[in-house]
GUTITOR-310151 format. One line per field, with one value per residue: residue number from 1; residue in three letters; x, y, z of N, C-alpha, C in turn. Coordinates in steps of 0.02 Angstrom, whole numbers, plus 50000, padded with zeros to 5 digits. Example, Ala and Ser with C-alpha at 12.3 -4.5 7.8 and 13.67 -1.06 7.14 Angstrom:
BEGIN
num <- (1;2)
residuo <- (ala;ser)
n.X <- (50660;50642)
n.Y <- (49716;49888)
n.Z <- (50390;50354)
ca.X <- (50615;50684)
ca.Y <- (49775;49947)
ca.Z <- (50390;50357)
c.X <- (50660;50645)
c.Y <- (49835;50002)
c.Z <- (50390;50394)
END
This chain:
BEGIN
num <- (1;2;3;4;5;6;7;8;9;10;11;12;13;14;15;16;17;18;19;20;21;22;23;24;25;26;27;28;29;30;31;32;33;34;35;36;37;38;39;40;41;42;43;44;45;46;47;48;49;50;51;52;53;54;55;56;57;58;59;60;61;62;63;64;65;66;67;68;69;70;71;72;73;74;75;76;77;78;79;80;81;82;83;84;85;86;87;88;89;90;91;92;93;94;95;96;97;98;99;100;101;102;103;104;105;106;107;108;109;110;111;112;113;114;115;116;117;118;119;120;121;122;123;124;125;126;127;128;129;130;131;132;133;134;135;136;137;138;139;140;141;142;143;144;145;146;147;148;149;150;151;152;153;154;155;156;157;158;159;160;161;162;163;164;165;166;167;168;169;170;171;172;173;174;175;176;177;178;179;180;181;182;183;184;185;186;187;188;189;190;191;192;193;194;195;196;197;198;199;200;201;202;203;204;205;206;207;208;209;210;211;212;213;214;215;216;217;218;219;220;221;222;223;224;225;226;227;228;229;230;231;232;233;234;235;236;237;238;239;240;241;242;243;244;245;246;247;248;249;250;251;252;253;254;255;256;257;258;259;260;261;262;263;264;265;266;267;268;269;270;271;272;273;274;275;276;277;278;279;280;281;282;283;284;285;286;287;288;289;290;291;292;293;294;295;296;297;298;299;300;301;302;303;304;305;306;307;308;309;310;311;312;313;314;315;316;317;318;319;320;321;322;323;324;325;326;327;328;329;330;331;332;333;334;335;336;337)
residuo <- (met;pro;glu;arg;gly;thr;pro;ser;tyr;ile;leu;lys;val;leu;val;ser;gly;ala;tyr;ile;leu;phe;leu;ala;gly;gly;leu;val;ser;ala;tyr;leu;phe;tyr;gly;ser;val;arg;glu;ile;ala;ala;tyr;ser;pro;val;tyr;pro;gly;ala;glu;leu;pro;met;ile;gly;asp;thr;ala;pro;pro;pro;glu;ser;leu;pro;asp;trp;ser;arg;lys;asp;arg;val;asn;ile;leu;leu;leu;gly;val;asp;gln;arg;ala;gly;glu;asp;gly;pro;trp;arg;ser;asp;thr;met;ile;ile;val;thr;val;asp;pro;lys;ser;met;thr;ala;gly;ala;leu;ser;ile;pro;arg;asp;leu;tyr;val;glu;ile;pro;gly;tyr;gly;glu;arg;arg;ile;asn;met;ala;his;phe;leu;gly;asp;ala;tyr;asp;tyr;pro;gly;glu;gly;pro;ser;leu;ala;thr;lys;thr;val;glu;tyr;asn;phe;gly;val;pro;ile;his;tyr;tyr;ile;arg;ile;asn;phe;gln;gly;phe;arg;glu;thr;ile;asp;tyr;leu;gly;gly;ile;thr;ile;asn;val;glu;glu;glu;ile;trp;asp;tyr;arg;tyr;pro;asp;gly;gln;tyr;gly;tyr;thr;thr;val;his;ile;pro;ala;gly;glu;gln;val;met;asn;gly;arg;met;ala;leu;gln;tyr;ala;arg;thr;arg;his;gly;gly;ser;asp;phe;asp;arg;leu;arg;arg;gln;gln;gln;val;ile;met;ala;thr;arg;asp;lys;ala;leu;ser;leu;asn;leu;ile;pro;lys;ile;pro;val;leu;ala;arg;thr;met;ser;his;thr;val;lys;thr;asn;leu;gln;pro;asn;glu;leu;ile;thr;leu;ala;gln;ile;ala;thr;gln;ile;gly;ala;glu;asp;ile;arg;phe;ala;val;ile;asp;glu;thr;met;thr;ala;pro;val;val;leu;asp;asn;gly;ala;asp;val;leu;phe;pro;lys;arg;asp;lys;ile;arg;gln;val;val;glu;glu;ile;phe;ser;ser;pro;gln;gln;ala;glu)
n.X <- (61412;61485;61509;61391;61428;61563;61700;61703;61574;61497;61546;61504;61363;61343;61395;61305;61193;61226;61228;61095;61039;61043;60934;60808;60812;60784;60636;60617;60749;60794;60716;60752;60889;60903;60848;60950;61051;61004;61002;61138;61191;61133;61204;61336;61510;61575;61515;61513;61410;61300;61130;61023;60880;60851;60826;60664;60503;60351;60263;60158;60228;60226;60102;60154;60317;60430;60520;60683;60781;60719;60697;60582;60457;60471;60384;60371;60312;60323;60327;60304;60308;60231;60314;60338;60458;60483;60362;60268;60183;60018;60046;59989;60011;60103;60155;60138;60204;60211;60338;60407;60509;60578;60672;60690;60663;60741;60687;60602;60476;60366;60225;60130;60023;59883;59856;59727;59643;59495;59458;59426;59475;59533;59433;59404;59320;59269;59386;59505;59654;59774;59748;59763;59890;59894;59783;59824;59933;59870;59775;59840;59858;59908;60076;60064;60055;60123;60091;59949;59934;59995;59908;59794;59830;59852;59722;59646;59710;59748;59878;60012;60103;60265;60360;60391;60444;60473;60495;60541;60520;60637;60736;60727;60768;60900;60958;60962;61045;61167;61202;61242;61149;61022;60984;60853;60738;60630;60474;60376;60363;60354;60250;60205;60099;60053;60129;60162;60243;60298;60272;60140;60094;60106;60213;60294;60340;60453;60501;60600;60569;60648;60814;60863;60971;60944;60943;60917;60809;60742;60712;60622;60519;60483;60437;60328;60241;60080;60062;59989;59883;59822;59841;59894;59986;60084;60124;60182;60290;60361;60405;60493;60592;60633;60699;60797;60874;60919;61000;61099;61153;61209;61315;61409;61541;61496;61544;61645;61563;61477;61500;61468;61337;61278;61292;61221;61091;61016;60901;60789;60709;60598;60582;60546;60632;60772;60953;61016;60923;60922;61050;61038;60942;61019;61116;61037;60992;61100;61098;60990;60932;60892;60800;60730;60645;60485;60362;60213;60064;59922;59804;59707;59633;59597;59522;59386;59337;59256;59142;59114;58978;59017;59091;59219;59347;59376;59445;59366;59399;59418;59397;59415;59500;59611;59647;59699;59820;59888;59908;59996;60111;60144;60170;60273;60377;60352;60230;60150;60136)
n.Y <- (47645;47781;47777;47847;48005;48003;48096;48082;48040;48148;48251;48202;48206;48341;48397;48342;48414;48538;48508;48476;48598;48629;48572;48643;48769;48925;48926;48788;48737;48787;48719;48584;48588;48625;48515;48418;48483;48499;48369;48338;48433;48389;48279;48301;48302;48418;48525;48527;48506;48571;48600;48525;48462;48295;48254;48224;48153;48112;48061;47941;47818;47842;47759;47696;47697;47771;47663;47672;47601;47559;47674;47753;47883;48028;48121;48273;48374;48543;48659;48822;48915;49044;49087;49177;49266;49200;49133;48984;48917;48852;48862;48935;48878;48974;48957;48830;48702;48573;48466;48366;48231;48139;48007;47918;47979;48087;48214;48354;48437;48569;48617;48750;48796;48894;48982;49011;48918;48827;48685;48511;48465;48323;48256;48379;48456;48577;48699;48837;48789;48818;48804;48674;48635;48712;48660;48528;48543;48609;48521;48404;48306;48148;48154;48286;48456;48452;48321;48319;48417;48352;48241;48311;48368;48250;48196;48291;48312;48193;48149;48053;48088;48075;48127;48266;48437;48567;48740;48894;49075;49138;49045;49045;49177;49174;49078;49142;49251;49189;49142;49255;49339;49359;49380;49463;49502;49627;49650;49748;49897;49890;49940;49915;49947;49884;49776;49633;49657;49566;49584;49587;49699;49823;49868;49975;49923;49943;49902;49930;49932;49829;49754;49680;49656;49553;49539;49422;49474;49563;49474;49389;49478;49509;49384;49366;49477;49545;49639;49717;49636;49477;49319;49235;49307;49321;49188;49165;49252;49189;49078;49138;49174;49048;48999;49097;49079;48951;48972;49054;48969;48869;48938;48952;48898;48809;48734;48785;48865;48783;48731;48844;48866;48747;48761;48877;48872;48761;48755;48787;48701;48561;48392;48233;48166;48060;48049;47963;47962;48096;48107;48026;48100;48213;48165;48139;48268;48338;48301;48353;48472;48648;48657;48544;48554;48577;48700;48750;48840;48838;48932;49081;49029;48906;48914;48986;49140;49161;49226;49181;49144;49196;49303;49279;49278;49160;49030;48932;48771;48727;48578;48496;48570;48582;48449;48425;48500;48438;48312;48346;48391;48285;48173;48070;48133;48051;47993;48106;48148)
n.Z <- (55607;55700;55880;55997;56072;56046;55972;55831;55800;55846;55763;55639;55646;55671;55554;55467;55501;55448;55311;55292;55288;55156;55098;55082;55136;55229;55327;55321;55321;55442;55539;55513;55534;55670;55728;55725;55795;55926;55976;55978;56068;56184;56234;56210;56244;56223;56280;56432;56575;56526;56538;56454;56376;56312;56140;56066;56118;56207;56120;56038;55926;55747;55645;55534;55476;55357;55248;55247;55182;55068;55004;55030;55020;55124;55242;55326;55456;55479;55607;55660;55803;55900;56015;56158;56259;56420;56425;56451;56370;56324;56142;55989;55820;55714;55590;55468;55378;55262;55225;55099;55051;54924;54908;54803;54677;54695;54731;54807;54906;54963;55054;55099;55231;55267;55420;55461;55407;55408;55487;55529;55686;55753;55878;55933;55859;55730;55692;55679;55595;55657;55789;55827;55877;55994;56068;56086;56172;56279;56330;56363;56262;56197;56161;56146;56082;55950;55909;55899;55802;55695;55678;55640;55516;55442;55444;55374;55251;55200;55196;55249;55395;55444;55530;55641;55660;55768;55791;55870;55855;55894;55864;55724;55691;55739;55657;55530;55562;55595;55474;55417;55363;55233;55058;54979;54851;54867;54812;54828;54922;55100;55228;55385;55510;55619;55671;55768;55924;56010;56141;56168;56107;55975;55837;55715;55555;55425;55265;55130;54951;54825;54810;54960;55096;55225;55401;55538;55612;55523;55419;55483;55509;55378;55336;55420;55420;55377;55284;55144;55125;55126;55215;55122;55045;55139;55156;55032;55038;55138;55070;54982;55073;55111;54994;54978;55093;55073;54960;55017;55115;55036;54982;55080;55191;55318;55423;55518;55597;55664;55802;55883;55846;55891;56029;56065;56011;56042;56117;56048;55977;55947;55910;55832;55751;55730;55757;55660;55559;55524;55472;55358;55288;55266;55178;55068;55043;54990;54860;54796;54689;54665;54563;54576;54682;54735;54765;54848;54889;54991;54936;54892;54788;54828;54939;55035;55101;55257;55377;55539;55654;55775;55739;55695;55572;55450;55344;55231;55170;54997;54951;54839;54757;54841;54851;54725;54723;54825;54771;54669;54737;54821;54747;54642;54506;54394;54425;54428;54300)
ca.X <- (61407;61524;61471;61368;61472;61632;61710;61686;61501;61472;61562;61464;61295;61345;61403;61241;61148;61243;61206;61023;61021;61039;60873;60761;60828;60733;60602;60631;60817;60801;60688;60791;60955;60899;60834;61013;61091;60978;61024;61209;61203;61107;61252;61403;61559;61603;61484;61499;61368;61242;61067;60982;60841;60862;60778;60610;60445;60312;60212;60160;60260;60180;60079;60200;60373;60458;60575;60738;60820;60683;60691;60513;60447;60470;60345;60388;60273;60362;60285;60334;60263;60240;60333;60368;60504;60451;60300;60273;60133;60021;60053;59963;60063;60100;60175;60133;60228;60226;60395;60411;60572;60572;60740;60693;60668;60783;60648;60574;60422;60342;60157;60116;59953;59864;59838;59655;59605;59445;59459;59410;59530;59507;59416;59391;59274;59296;59421;59563;59704;59828;59728;59779;59949;59873;59740;59863;59972;59827;59735;59882;59850;59969;60123;60052;60036;60146;60057;59882;59941;60009;59846;59748;59853;59838;59650;59616;59743;59761;59951;60043;60158;60310;60398;60377;60497;60444;60544;60512;60545;60706;60778;60727;60811;60970;60982;60979;61102;61228;61219;61264;61094;61001;60966;60787;60712;60564;60439;60336;60380;60310;60237;60158;60093;60028;60168;60168;60309;60319;60253;60067;60079;60122;60265;60293;60393;60463;60550;60598;60568;60713;60856;60878;61007;60905;60965;60864;60751;60705;60686;60563;60467;60462;60400;60268;60195;60022;60057;59968;59823;59802;59889;59925;60046;60133;60151;60226;60352;60398;60440;60551;60642;60658;60748;60853;60917;60951;61054;61153;61184;61250;61374;61451;61570;61464;61572;61675;61512;61434;61503;61431;61266;61256;61290;61175;61025;60986;60839;60736;60677;60572;60573;60551;60683;60830;61015;61031;60876;60947;61108;61012;60913;61074;61147;60990;60986;61155;61088;60929;60944;60836;60750;60693;60605;60421;60329;60143;60028;59849;59792;59638;59598;59580;59486;59334;59333;59190;59137;59073;58927;59050;59128;59286;59362;59410;59448;59339;59438;59388;59434;59434;59559;59668;59666;59740;59888;59919;59931;60053;60169;60161;60178;60336;60369;60323;60159;60114;60126)
ca.Y <- (47714;47792;47773;47911;48037;48007;48154;48069;48038;48217;48288;48177;48231;48414;48411;48326;48470;48590;48487;48478;48666;48632;48541;48692;48835;48962;48892;48717;48723;48801;48664;48524;48598;48623;48447;48383;48519;48487;48303;48340;48472;48354;48233;48314;48320;48483;48575;48493;48542;48603;48569;48525;48400;48254;48262;48176;48169;48054;48045;47872;47815;47839;47692;47667;47740;47756;47615;47709;47557;47553;47742;47777;47955;48050;48182;48305;48433;48596;48702;48881;48937;49113;49080;49238;49256;49190;49096;48912;48889;48826;48911;48920;48874;49031;48932;48758;48682;48502;48454;48297;48214;48075;47984;47879;48024;48143;48276;48376;48484;48601;48643;48797;48794;48956;48968;49021;48867;48801;48613;48468;48443;48261;48258;48447;48490;48621;48758;48856;48736;48837;48787;48604;48633;48742;48614;48470;48562;48630;48466;48345;48256;48107;48185;48358;48497;48427;48260;48335;48452;48300;48205;48356;48371;48185;48187;48337;48314;48125;48140;48026;48128;48029;48162;48338;48479;48630;48791;48959;49130;49152;49001;49069;49237;49156;49044;49192;49291;49149;49137;49321;49373;49333;49433;49453;49557;49646;49675;49807;49926;49868;49979;49880;49988;49841;49715;49613;49673;49513;49602;49595;49763;49828;49914;49989;49891;49970;49867;49962;49890;49817;49702;49695;49607;49550;49500;49378;49512;49587;49416;49366;49528;49500;49321;49366;49533;49536;49698;49707;49597;49414;49270;49202;49345;49304;49121;49171;49283;49137;49035;49178;49168;48979;48992;49142;49048;48894;48998;49078;48911;48835;48978;48959;48842;48816;48691;48821;48897;48733;48727;48899;48852;48693;48784;48932;48866;48695;48760;48816;48651;48497;48349;48161;48137;48035;48068;47924;47985;48161;48095;48001;48158;48256;48136;48151;48340;48362;48280;48383;48539;48695;48644;48483;48568;48606;48737;48768;48872;48833;49003;49105;48989;48843;48928;49037;49176;49156;49254;49138;49178;49232;49359;49260;49270;49097;49009;48866;48738;48697;48516;48469;48608;48563;48381;48428;48523;48386;48259;48372;48397;48223;48117;48073;48163;48003;47985;48168;48159)
ca.Z <- (55630;55760;55942;56023;56119;56022;55929;55761;55794;55854;55702;55584;55651;55662;55483;55434;55511;55399;55244;55288;55268;55084;55073;55056;55162;55265;55381;55315;55342;55513;55577;55506;55563;55743;55749;55738;55844;55993;55997;55994;56128;56243;56264;56184;56294;56207;56323;56495;56622;56495;56557;56394;56371;56253;56086;56066;56159;56230;56070;56012;55861;55690;55629;55486;55461;55292;55245;55218;55137;55005;54979;55034;55029;55193;55251;55389;55471;55510;55647;55689;55856;55924;56085;56185;56315;56486;56419;56452;56324;56255;56088;55922;55768;55668;55524;55457;55311;55254;55181;55076;55019;54888;54893;54741;54620;54716;54728;54871;54898;55024;55049;55153;55252;55302;55490;55472;55373;55455;55475;55585;55730;55782;55949;55958;55814;55678;55717;55639;55599;55702;55858;55842;55921;56058;56104;56106;56231;56334;56357;56374;56210;56192;56115;56153;56024;55885;55890;55876;55738;55646;55666;55604;55446;55411;55437;55326;55187;55176;55187;55310;55421;55479;55581;55648;55688;55791;55807;55888;55814;55911;55824;55655;55687;55750;55597;55479;55584;55591;55403;55394;55328;55167;55009;54950;54810;54892;54753;54845;54987;55154;55289;55429;55571;55674;55675;55839;55952;56055;56209;56164;56077;55904;55816;55644;55516;55358;55224;55064;54892;54794;54840;55029;55136;55286;55458;55563;55634;55465;55383;55518;55495;55308;55331;55462;55410;55333;55241;55075;55119;55156;55238;55064;55028;55190;55141;54973;55061;55174;55022;54960;55126;55107;54940;54991;55143;55039;54918;55060;55147;54986;54965;55138;55227;55383;55474;55573;55639;55695;55875;55913;55834;55935;56098;56078;55981;56053;56155;56006;55935;55972;55852;55844;55707;55765;55723;55600;55508;55502;55429;55294;55253;55245;55118;55013;55029;54949;54790;54771;54665;54672;54510;54595;54741;54715;54818;54836;54944;54991;54929;54884;54738;54859;55001;55032;55165;55290;55444;55581;55695;55830;55710;55676;55501;55438;55274;55218;55117;54938;54957;54774;54735;54884;54833;54664;54738;54866;54725;54632;54780;54856;54701;54606;54440;54347;54442;54418;54228)
c.X <- (61449;61479;61452;61418;61544;61639;61689;61611;61473;61485;61516;61393;61292;61351;61339;61192;61162;61219;61131;60998;61009;60971;60824;60774;60772;60702;60616;60700;60825;60775;60731;60859;60952;60881;60898;61052;61068;61002;61097;61221;61181;61159;61323;61451;61590;61576;61465;61455;61307;61179;61018;60945;60860;60808;60722;60554;60410;60260;60216;60192;60209;60161;60125;60254;60400;60515;60633;60777;60786;60671;60618;60512;60442;60434;60357;60344;60316;60314;60326;60286;60282;60254;60368;60411;60465;60387;60313;60223;60067;60024;60016;60022;60054;60116;60167;60153;60239;60283;60396;60477;60564;60642;60745;60702;60714;60748;60622;60517;60402;60273;60143;60041;59935;59838;59764;59612;59559;59435;59435;59473;59505;59496;59396;59346;59309;59325;59474;59618;59761;59811;59747;59838;59932;59833;59778;59904;59927;59792;59773;59867;59913;60017;60115;60039;60060;60109;59986;59884;59954;59946;59796;59766;59838;59764;59621;59648;59759;59834;59979;60102;60202;60345;60373;60440;60464;60500;60508;60546;60617;60754;60783;60774;60885;60999;61005;61040;61167;61249;61246;61212;61079;60982;60900;60768;60640;60527;60400;60354;60329;60309;60185;60156;60068;60063;60176;60239;60335;60302;60178;60048;60099;60179;60259;60353;60394;60517;60547;60594;60639;60752;60878;60918;60976;60941;60907;60801;60709;60675;60623;60505;60439;60419;60333;60217;60138;60011;60034;59909;59822;59860;59925;59988;60102;60165;60198;60292;60394;60436;60498;60608;60674;60713;60808;60902;60953;61011;61114;61190;61230;61315;61425;61484;61546;61499;61605;61624;61472;61440;61464;61357;61240;61248;61234;61103;60988;60918;60779;60695;60649;60558;60576;60596;60744;60894;61029;60985;60897;61006;61086;60982;60967;61106;61102;60990;61040;61145;61025;60943;60882;60780;60708;60654;60542;60388;60257;60114;59954;59824;59718;59598;59572;59539;59432;59331;59262;59195;59090;59024;58958;59093;59198;59292;59402;59410;59420;59378;59394;59425;59455;59496;59621;59693;59712;59812;59924;59947;59993;60117;60192;60160;60245;60325;60336;60249;60119;60098;60064)
c.Y <- (47724;47792;47842;47938;48042;48067;48142;48067;48109;48257;48267;48205;48307;48432;48395;48383;48526;48571;48490;48548;48671;48607;48592;48762;48863;48925;48818;48701;48735;48744;48602;48530;48593;48555;48409;48417;48504;48419;48303;48374;48436;48309;48246;48332;48388;48536;48543;48537;48575;48565;48573;48459;48361;48267;48210;48196;48105;48034;47971;47871;47815;47768;47657;47718;47723;47706;47649;47666;47550;47621;47764;47853;47971;48116;48209;48367;48483;48645;48761;48909;49007;49110;49143;49222;49250;49152;49021;48879;48880;48881;48887;48914;48931;49010;48856;48743;48607;48496;48381;48287;48144;48052;47946;47924;48083;48210;48291;48425;48513;48631;48685;48799;48858;48940;48975;48969;48832;48727;48576;48449;48382;48266;48326;48487;48535;48684;48779;48803;48754;48823;48716;48599;48658;48692;48552;48483;48575;48572;48400;48289;48214;48134;48260;48392;48470;48365;48274;48374;48402;48262;48247;48361;48306;48177;48229;48335;48244;48111;48111;48069;48082;48062;48234;48373;48546;48678;48855;49014;49148;49109;49022;49128;49218;49118;49094;49232;49253;49137;49203;49359;49340;49391;49415;49514;49571;49681;49739;49831;49905;49919;49941;49916;49947;49773;49696;49625;49621;49526;49619;49665;49763;49877;49924;49957;49922;49931;49896;49910;49882;49763;49723;49638;49608;49511;49459;49416;49535;49529;49389;49414;49520;49438;49324;49421;49516;49598;49678;49661;49534;49373;49236;49240;49329;49236;49123;49203;49232;49092;49072;49170;49099;48975;49038;49113;48988;48918;49021;49019;48875;48872;48981;48893;48848;48779;48731;48852;48847;48730;48783;48889;48800;48716;48832;48921;48802;48698;48781;48765;48592;48454;48276;48127;48117;48050;48029;47944;48053;48153;48072;48058;48204;48230;48146;48224;48365;48346;48310;48456;48583;48680;48582;48492;48605;48640;48750;48798;48857;48905;49020;49066;48923;48852;48981;49072;49175;49189;49210;49178;49218;49290;49342;49252;49206;49083;48939;48833;48716;48632;48486;48504;48589;48494;48381;48448;48473;48331;48282;48372;48329;48162;48125;48105;48116;47995;48046;48179;48124)
c.Z <- (55693;55822;55966;56074;56096;55976;55857;55751;55797;55790;55645;55586;55644;55589;55446;55442;55462;55330;55237;55271;55193;55057;55045;55082;55205;55323;55380;55343;55417;55555;55573;55540;55639;55769;55765;55793;55915;56019;56017;56061;56191;56275;56243;56241;56281;56254;56389;56540;56592;56513;56500;56389;56309;56201;56094;56111;56178;56179;56049;55944;55805;55674;55579;55469;55391;55297;55208;55168;55070;54973;54976;55042;55104;55197;55322;55398;55508;55545;55674;55740;55881;55999;56109;56246;56380;56484;56419;56405;56358;56203;56025;55874;55719;55597;55523;55386;55312;55204;55162;55039;54988;54869;54827;54681;54634;54705;54798;54856;54965;55010;55110;55167;55288;55372;55504;55437;55424;55441;55537;55622;55767;55858;55975;55911;55764;55710;55666;55648;55646;55775;55877;55891;55990;56099;56128;56167;56291;56368;56361;56325;56207;56139;56111;56086;55957;55862;55865;55811;55682;55627;55625;55531;55410;55396;55381;55257;55159;55163;55252;55332;55464;55537;55586;55674;55706;55811;55827;55848;55831;55870;55752;55647;55692;55690;55544;55499;55579;55519;55376;55355;55261;55123;54976;54909;54832;54835;54767;54914;55040;55210;55329;55495;55631;55674;55749;55865;56001;56127;56212;56141;56004;55893;55741;55610;55446;55322;55154;55008;54864;54831;54910;55059;55206;55341;55484;55582;55574;55425;55416;55507;55425;55300;55368;55446;55363;55290;55171;55069;55159;55182;55180;55042;55077;55176;55081;54993;55100;55126;54989;55009;55123;55054;54950;55042;55114;54998;54960;55092;55098;54971;55022;55159;55299;55439;55531;55621;55680;55771;55910;55904;55882;56007;56111;56055;55998;56087;56112;55969;55974;55910;55872;55792;55747;55724;55659;55543;55480;55455;55360;55254;55227;55180;55057;54992;54983;54875;54759;54752;54672;54622;54527;54660;54719;54776;54798;54899;54937;54994;54918;54832;54769;54923;54988;55100;55192;55358;55484;55622;55752;55805;55687;55600;55491;55363;55268;55161;55058;54926;54890;54747;54776;54866;54772;54681;54782;54821;54687;54674;54807;54811;54665;54538;54391;54360;54424;54345;54203)
END
């Protein structure tokens, strides 16, 4: 591998970031892409004087990492946080998706988790799952929010999480804008009169039905709005965004845009993936087709709405149903048959 800091090394990792966009697109691609960009920007001579932290964190290493040489399955927790301008945190996770990549069968999958799912957070009792990241940051958990969120997912779903990638909403918007927007077929007109405006207030969002070319702002609104009912609808729209972004990324030559992306977006991500691991994922990503990516949502068939004594609306997990979908997503095609 070329030496760190050399032009050939920087180009290789930057290009890998572009290829990783092909893995699943949307939220998935954004997280994976920024994981590589942040590392480059931290030590790249292309941007002298840039005050950017190195990638990584103080989290203890996972108990067992995948053996890349043996093509072990890799599981990554994607976290989208509602980080507002000027805030230092802690933040709840607005989006949680477990991405799995199986280099042996050349397949991938993504499981979306509703933020109101009521689960055991190790050391903190039963709470909404989106509180795991908040509590980890607030109480100086080793590795902070991402680490406690990872532990919570492992404890409740029985899925080993090898890595995490966290991105804020600014990073999501900028990804879509640098791609030149995405095209989505909106099945039903959206009027949301209480969409969060980012300033602790609300604004009205209108998205017409039919085929829409969305910029980053509209794509985020489409992915976040709860118009039409439940969080499950929102999760399904997020998966639409994932595939639409994947399709757009595949249609573009992204390499000319990479230097600008690296310079302007490096502050939006936190991850414990290392450059060599990103490169390996990139190589795998180019060989996985859309037909080999499986998506699932923990939806209304796998949960029961409950109002707690304090008046909070939460979702109780139906663990037998969830176990079935976990087995479908996190097993190889041969095992699933």
